[in-house]
N, C-alpha and C positions, 0 to 999 in steps of 0.2 A: 501392587504398585501404589505409591503414595498419591492420595487425592488432593487436588488443589481447587478451591472455589474462587471464582471472581464474582463478586456481588456488588450491586449498585442500585441506587434509587433512580438511575437514569439508564443509559444504553449499555453500561459496563465496559465501554471501549477504553476509558482511562485506566480502569483496574486491570483489564487484559493487557494493555500495552506496557504498563509499568511492571506488572507481574511477570510477563514474558521476559522483559529485559533483565529482571533480577534472576529468574530461574534459569535463564540461558547461561549463567555463569557456573552452573552445576552440571556435571556430566552424568545425569541420571534422568530417566523418563518419569513423567508425571501423568496421571489421569486428570485432565483439566475439565472443569465444569463451570459454565458461565450462567449466572442468573441475573438478568436485568430487571429493572422496574420494580424493585422491592420497596413499594411506596406506602404500604399499610402494615399495621401491627399483625394482622391476620397472615399476610404473606410472609412477613419476617419470621413468625412462629413456625410456619410450614417449612421455611428454609432451615431454621434451627433444628427442627425434627429430622430433616433430611441429613443434616450434618451429624446429629447424635445417633442416627441409625448405623453409622459406620463403626462397627465393633472391632477396632484394631488399636489396642492401647500402645502398641509399639510404634505405630505410624499415625499419630493424630493428624487429621487433615489440616492443611494450611488454608487460610482464608485471606485473600487480598480484597479489600473493599474501599469504596468511596461513597459513604452514606452521610448525608447531611443531618437528618433527624436524629437527635440524641437517643430517643427512646427506641427507635428501630435499630440504631447502631448497637445499643446495649444488649438487645435481644440476640443479635448475631454474635457479639463478642462473648456472651455468657454460655454459648453452646460449647460443646466439647471440641475445641479447635485451637489453633495457634493463629490469632488474628493479626493482620497488618493493616493499619489505617493510614492510607496514603495521604488523605486530605489533611488530617490533623498533624501528621508528621512534618508537613511543610508549612501549614498555615500558622501554627502557633509561633514558630521562630520568626516567620516573616512579619507577623503582627508587631513583634518587638523591634525588628529591624526597620520597618517602615513607619512605626509610630501610628499605625492605623488599625482599626478593628475590622475584621473581615465581616462581610454580610453574605453568609451562605445562602444559595438559592438553587434548588434542584433544576436540572436540565440546562443550566446556564452554559455549560461547556460545549454542548452540541445542539443547542436549541435554535429554532428558526428565527429567534429574535436577533441573532447575530447578523450584523449589517451586511456581511459578505456572503450570506447563505444563498441568496438568489444568484449571485455571480457564480458560485460553485455549481448550482444546478444548470445554469446556462452553459458552463464549461463542459459539464458531463454530456448534455444534449448535443453540443457542438462536436465533441469527440466521437460520439456514437454515429452522428450523421456524416462524419468525415473519416470513417475508418476504412483502411485498406483501399484507398483511392476511389471510394464510392462516388465522391463528388469533389471536383476541383474548382467549383464556382465561388467559393467563399473563403479562399485562402488568405484574403486580406484580413479576416477576422481571427486567423490562427496566431497564437503566440509562439508556438513551436510546431515544426513539421518534421516528423520522424520518417526516415527512409531506410530501406534495407531489403535484404532478400526475404522471401517468405519463411515464416517460423523463427525469426531471430529475436522476437520479443516486442515488436512494434505496438500491437494492439493492447496487451496488458500494460505496457509502459504509458501509452497514451491515456488510457482510462485511469490509471493510478495518478498521473499528473493532474487530471481533471478532478477526480474525486477527492484526493488528499490535499491538493494545493490550489485548486481552482484555476488551473492553467489550461486554456483552450488549446487542444493539441490535435492536429490532423496527422494522418500517416499515409504513406504511399509505398507500395511494394514494387521492387524490381523483380520481374518474373523471367522465367527461362527464355521466352521469346525475345526478350530485350537484349540478351547477352551477345548476340552476333555483332551488334553495333551499339553498345551501351552509351547513352548520352543522357544528360539531365533533360527531362521533358520541358518543352516550351512553357507549359503552364506553371512550372516551378521556378523557372529562371528569375522571374520578377521578385520572387520571395526567397531568394537564395540566402539572405541574411537570417532567415528563420529556420533554415534546414539543419537538421542534426542527424548524423548517420549512426546506425547500429550494425555491428558485424558479429560474427560468431565462428567458433572453430568448426571446420567442415565435418570433422568426425562427430561432433556433438549434433550438428545440424542433420547429418545422416541418421543418427539415432532417433531424433525427434520426428523427422519426416517418415521414417520407417514405421513408426507407430501409427501414423495417420494414413499412409499409402505405401504399404510394403511392396518391395520388389518392383518398383516402378522407376522410370527414368527420373521422375521428380525427386525420388528419395535416394537415387544411386550416389555412392560416395564420389564418383568421378564428376557427376553433375554438380554436387554440392561444392566440391573444390573449385570448379570452374566459376560458378556464380559468385562465391565469396571473393575469389581473386579479381574478377572483373569489377565487382562493386567497390572493393577497396582501392583499386586503381582509379576509379571514378572519383572517389572521395579525395584522393591525393591530387588528382588533376584539377578538380574544382575547388580545392582547399575547403572542403566540408569537414568540420570537426566530427569525430566519431569515437565510439568506445566499443570494446569487445564485451559482449554480454554473457560469454560462455559460463563463467563461474560466479555470476552476479545474480542476486535476487532482484525482483522487481523494485523493491525498496532501494536497493543499492544502485540500480540502473538509473532510477529517477533522481536520486540524490546527486549522482555524478552529472547528469544532464543539467540540473539546476545550477550546480557549482560551475560548470564549464561555460554555460550560456549566460550566467549572471542574472537569471530571473530571480525575482524575490519570492520567497516562500510565503504563501498566503495561508495562514493557519486559521482554523474555524473552531 
């Protein structure tokens, strides 16, 4: 299997994201290796040795990197690999177009010096404290309130909205006991404009719940169908916008939520 390295003098998140985006265009599996914080010549040389230890002339490893220091970068690129330098690929043309000289600095992309960093941490803490209906006391501070049946994707979506976009997100579950007379809880009514619904195909919900609690009423297909039907009826009655998460990744779910609600993406 062809090996791919993501290497950076920082977190390597940029190299990973861009590398994944490029490689996803090819219908082939790669063995992916991420090496962050390559900030010294010694570490760069160790990484180069690791690359050179791969003895396969037919499948020379790919290297996606975002390294500022030219000396460290040259050590990596001189290894037995096919290097792809994301930063210089974009920076050089932009310097010409903007008429400005770039001032590279390590850790600038994901550093705590970013003015919005504290806001993101606050959003993450808020989403953790307000997960799964744990607390309904601070909904005034929520930017989005996700609702839906258990295991439809509320928690991962809430945390992703907070971690990736700094959006304080609470979530509230509609449980089996609610279904006999499902209504919007009083605590949520005042914040109806913040509510966004998630739904899911009952068969997929049955599969997910069966992995968690097999052969139970909670995971039965009949119960899953009932819960999804009742919740979707509530969404339509209360005019709550909602999406079906069945075939969506958490990245796609949150992107659609932001698009529909009109929230601004906060990039860090």
